[in-house]
C-alpha positions as CSV (number, residue, x, y, z in Angstrom):
1,M,7.8,-7.4,-8.4
2,T,6.0,-4.0,-8.2
3,N,3.8,-2.3,-10.7
4,K,4.0,1.6,-11.2
5,I,0.4,2.6,-12.1
6,T,-1.5,5.6,-12.6
7,V,-4.7,5.8,-10.4
8,A,-7.2,8.3,-9.1
9,A,-6.2,9.5,-5.8
10,S,-9.5,7.9,-4.5
11,E,-8.3,4.5,-5.7
12,V,-5.0,4.5,-3.8
13,K,-4.6,1.7,-1.1
14,V,-2.6,1.2,1.9
15,N,0.7,-0.3,1.3
16,D,0.9,1.4,-2.1
17,H,4.1,3.6,-2.3
18,I,4.1,7.3,-3.4
19,Y,7.0,9.3,-4.7
20,N,8.3,11.9,-2.2
21,G,11.1,14.0,-3.8
22,T,14.5,13.0,-4.5
23,G,15.0,11.8,-0.8
24,S,18.6,12.0,1.0
25,N,19.9,9.1,-1.1
26,A,21.0,9.3,-4.6
27,H,19.1,6.1,-5.5
28,P,15.8,7.3,-6.7
29,T,13.8,4.2,-5.2
30,F,14.7,5.6,-1.8
31,A,12.2,8.3,-2.3
32,W,9.2,6.0,-2.6
33,E,7.2,5.8,0.9
34,T,4.6,3.3,1.7
35,I,1.2,4.7,2.4
36,T,0.1,3.7,5.9
37,E,-3.4,5.6,5.8
38,V,-5.8,6.9,3.5
39,R,-8.6,9.4,4.6
40,I,-11.3,11.6,3.1
41,E,-11.4,15.1,4.7
42,N,-13.4,17.9,3.3
43,G,-13.7,16.2,0.1
44,L,-10.1,15.7,-0.6
45,I,-8.0,12.5,-0.2
46,L,-5.2,12.6,2.5
47,L,-2.5,10.1,2.0
48,V,-0.3,9.6,5.0
49,T,3.0,7.7,5.0
50,G,4.9,6.9,8.1
51,N,3.5,6.9,11.6
52,V,0.5,9.3,12.1
53,K,1.6,9.9,15.8
54,G,5.4,10.4,14.8
55,Q,7.3,11.5,12.0
56,H,5.3,11.3,8.8
57,S,4.5,12.9,5.5
58,E,1.0,14.0,4.1
59,F,-0.2,14.5,0.6
60,W,-3.5,16.2,-0.3
61,F,-5.2,15.3,-3.7
62,E,-8.5,16.0,-5.3
63,S,-10.4,12.7,-5.5
64,D,-10.2,12.2,-9.3
65,E,-6.7,13.5,-9.3
66,Q,-4.3,10.9,-11.2
67,I,-1.1,10.1,-9.4
68,A,1.6,7.5,-10.1
69,V,2.0,4.7,-7.3
70,M,3.9,1.4,-7.1
71,R,1.8,-1.3,-6.0
72,Y,2.8,-4.8,-5.2
73,P,0.6,-7.7,-6.6
74,E,-2.2,-9.1,-4.2
75,P,-0.8,-12.4,-2.6
76,P,-2.7,-15.3,-3.7
77,A,-5.7,-16.3,-1.5
78,S,-4.3,-18.9,0.8
79,E,-6.2,-22.1,0.7
80,A,-7.3,-24.0,3.7
81,P,-4.7,-26.8,4.7
82,P,-6.0,-30.1,3.7
83,T,-7.6,-32.2,6.4
84,K,-6.4,-35.5,7.1
85,A,-9.0,-38.3,7.4
86,H,-9.0,-39.9,10.9
87,V,-7.5,-43.4,10.9
88,K,-7.7,-45.5,13.9
89,H,-4.9,-47.5,14.6
90,Q,-5.8,-51.1,15.8
91,H,-3.5,-53.6,17.6
């Protein structure tokens, strides 16, 4: 499940989703794009979706500008697998 939240542009994370217009499909969720890179350039926040070297979109924001993003919950920290006590087999 995702959560649609409003955050300052400086708080956006890679793998958040940003809305990019109506898209070519009538279903509105197809207009949400995954953020693949977050950079600060000249005091502005640059959010990149897609492949930087290929087809991509760029979004520029002031660092304190509020934007809506969809964010998946963080997966729980994985626990170390339980260790098995070494048992000697005696015959």
